[in-house]
C-alpha positions in Angstrom: 0.0 0.0 0.0 1.4 3.3 -1.1 0.4 6.5 0.7 1.0 9.8 -1.0 0.7 13.3 0.4 -0.4 16.1 -1.8 2.0 19.0 -0.9 -0.5 21.7 -1.7 -3.1 20.1 0.7 -0.4 19.8 3.4 0.6 23.5 2.9 -3.1 24.5 3.0 -3.5 22.8 6.4 -0.3 24.4 7.7 -1.5 27.9 6.6 -4.9 27.4 8.3 -3.3 26.3 11.5 -0.8 29.2 11.4 -3.5 31.8 10.7 -5.7 30.6 13.5 -3.2 31.8 16.1 -3.7 35.2 17.7 -2.0 38.1 16.0 -0.3 39.3 19.2 1.4 35.9 19.6 3.2 36.1 16.2 6.8 37.3 15.9 8.2 39.0 12.9 10.0 35.8 11.8 6.7 33.9 12.2 4.9 36.4 9.9 7.7 36.1 7.3 7.5 32.3 7.4 3.8 32.4 6.9 4.2 34.7 3.9 6.8 32.3 2.4 4.5 29.3 2.9 1.6 31.1 1.3 3.8 32.0 -1.7 4.9 28.4 -2.2 1.3 27.3 -1.9 0.3 29.8 -4.6 3.0 28.5 -6.9 1.9 24.9 -6.3 -1.8 25.5 -6.9 -1.5 27.9 -9.8 -1.1 25.4 -12.7 -4.0 23.2 -11.5 -7.6 23.4 -12.7 -8.6 24.7 -9.2 -6.0 27.4 -9.4 -7.2 28.4 -12.9 -10.7 28.6 -11.6 -9.7 30.9 -8.7 -7.8 33.1 -11.2 -10.8 33.4 -13.5 -13.0 34.4 -10.5 -10.4 37.0 -9.3 -10.1 38.4 -12.9 -13.9 38.8 -13.1 -14.1 40.5 -9.8 -11.3 42.9 -10.7 -12.9 43.7 -14.0 -16.3 44.3 -12.4 -14.7 46.7 -9.8 -12.7 48.6 -12.4 -15.8 48.9 -14.7 -18.0 50.2 -11.8 -15.5 52.9 -11.2 -15.9 54.4 -14.6 
């Protein structure tokens, strides 16, 4: 039996656990590490179908906001 771990899912869980902590309990290094983890997560999820779906939604929202400002 072979058990595989999807790195993106593992990073998503780590991000959720890190962000649940109180803001006052975070050091500057802790904040930088969280940003680095989120960036790696974004790079891993971007080429997937789920990542492309998120990109499409964000593009539509940005276009809607920019058009409403005109």
